[in-house]
ZADO-592574 format. One record per residue (C-alpha): chain; x, y, z; residue in one letter. Coordinates in pm, 1 decimal, always signed. Layout:
# residues N
NODE  chain        px        py        pz  resn
NODE      A         X         Y         Z     A
...
//
This chain:
# residues 88
NODE  chain        px        py        pz  resn
NODE      A   +1811.4  +15708.5   +8280.2     M
NODE      A   +1712.0  +15410.1   +8045.6     Y
NODE      A   +1387.7  +15386.7   +7879.9     A
NODE      A   +1303.8  +15072.7   +8074.7     T
NODE      A   +1372.5  +15246.4   +8386.7     Q
NODE      A   +1146.0  +15537.8   +8305.9     A
NODE      A    +872.7  +15284.4   +8213.0     L
NODE      A    +890.6  +15099.8   +8548.1     T
NODE      A    +858.3  +15436.3   +8736.7     H
NODE      A    +551.1  +15520.5   +8517.5     L
NODE      A    +372.2  +15207.8   +8569.2     V
NODE      A    +275.6  +15230.0   +8949.3     P
NODE      A    +129.2  +15578.0   +8846.4     L
NODE      A     -99.2  +15421.9   +8561.6     A
NODE      A    -208.3  +15131.3   +8782.8     A
NODE      A    -469.9  +15321.9   +8949.6     D
NODE      A    -637.8  +15423.0   +8613.8     E
NODE      A    -583.2  +15094.0   +8433.9     L
NODE      A    -888.1  +14866.1   +8393.2     D
NODE      A    -743.8  +14526.1   +8347.0     K
NODE      A   -1077.8  +14398.2   +8195.5     N
NODE      A   -1100.1  +14674.7   +7935.1     K
NODE      A    -760.2  +14727.0   +7770.9     V
NODE      A    -766.5  +14807.0   +7397.9     T
NODE      A    -509.1  +14910.2   +7139.5     P
NODE      A    -651.5  +15242.5   +7108.8     G
NODE      A    -601.7  +15516.6   +6823.6     V
NODE      A    -219.2  +15456.4   +6800.5     L
NODE      A    -277.2  +15076.5   +6746.6     G
NODE      A    -533.7  +15157.4   +6481.8     F
NODE      A    -299.9  +15402.9   +6306.5     L
NODE      A     -10.0  +15171.3   +6305.0     V
NODE      A    -228.0  +14883.6   +6164.5     F
NODE      A    -371.9  +15127.2   +5887.9     A
NODE      A     -19.5  +15231.1   +5800.0     A
NODE      A     +90.7  +14866.0   +5775.7     L
NODE      A    -225.9  +14786.9   +5550.6     A
NODE      A    -144.6  +15086.4   +5321.7     V
NODE      A    +214.3  +14989.7   +5286.7     G
NODE      A    +106.9  +14616.6   +5196.9     V
NODE      A    -151.8  +14756.0   +4928.8     W
NODE      A    +124.0  +14994.5   +4781.4     L
NODE      A    +364.6  +14705.3   +4763.8     L
NODE      A    +110.3  +14457.2   +4598.1     M
NODE      A     +15.5  +14730.5   +4338.2     K
NODE      A    +389.7  +14788.8   +4254.4     S
NODE      A    +454.4  +14424.0   +4229.7     M
NODE      A    +147.9  +14370.3   +3976.7     N
NODE      A    +302.1  +14682.8   +3778.0     R
NODE      A    +642.3  +14513.3   +3756.4     H
NODE      A    +504.3  +14171.7   +3687.2     M
NODE      A    +318.8  +14308.5   +3399.8     G
NODE      A    +650.1  +14403.3   +3244.3     K
NODE      A    +791.5  +14069.7   +3256.2     V
NODE      A    +823.1  +13883.2   +2934.5     N
NODE      A    +790.7  +13515.7   +2964.1     F
NODE      A    +874.1  +13410.6   +2599.7     E
NODE      A   +1183.7  +13175.2   +2575.4     E
NODE      A   +1429.3  +13252.2   +2337.0     A
NODE      A   +1489.5  +12985.3   +2066.6     P
NODE      A   +1794.9  +12741.6   +2115.7     D
NODE      A   +2068.9  +12867.1   +1874.1     P
NODE      A   +2215.5  +12522.8   +1848.0     E
NODE      A   +1874.0  +12352.0   +1742.2     A
NODE      A   +1790.1  +12306.9   +1383.1     T
NODE      A   +1454.9  +12443.3   +1241.5     P
NODE      A   +1347.8  +12087.2   +1120.4     D
NODE      A   +1399.3  +11940.9   +1465.4     Q
NODE      A   +1191.4  +11997.4   +1785.4     E
NODE      A   +1390.9  +12028.0   +2113.3     P
NODE      A   +1195.2  +11722.2   +2251.3     A
NODE      A   +1333.6  +11514.0   +1960.9     A
NODE      A   +1701.5  +11594.4   +2045.6     C
NODE      A   +1688.7  +11475.4   +2406.5     V
NODE      A   +1768.6  +11108.1   +2342.5     G
NODE      A   +2019.1  +11171.2   +2064.1     Q
NODE      A   +2281.3  +11363.4   +2224.4     A
NODE      A   +2572.5  +11110.0   +2123.6     G
NODE      A   +2455.7  +11025.0   +1775.4     T
NODE      A   +2553.2  +11227.4   +1437.7     S
NODE      A   +2173.6  +11327.2   +1367.5     S
NODE      A   +2180.6  +11546.9   +1676.4     A
NODE      A   +2439.3  +11785.8   +1524.3     R
NODE      A   +2339.8  +12097.7   +1370.3     P
NODE      A   +2321.3  +12095.7    +994.0     A
NODE      A   +2642.7  +12259.0    +832.3     G
NODE      A   +2870.3  +12179.5   +1147.3     K
NODE      A   +3063.0  +11864.8   +1022.0     D
//
């Protein structure tokens, strides 16, 4: 017997006791909601811990010369001044 068939046999038995104007999720609904809330809180706590370990510093460009800034090299890609010193 499938679960849906079992439920269809039990619904007529509960129809006498069921008040259609007063249906609440009950204790089981609260426990499921509370478990989801605790799970989300633990995930957020773990995410904050992992985000604290992230290093956002950029590594310097190995092809950039120390006297030039990266923004100064943007328009000079085809000229000889954009080449790093010592690589002729």
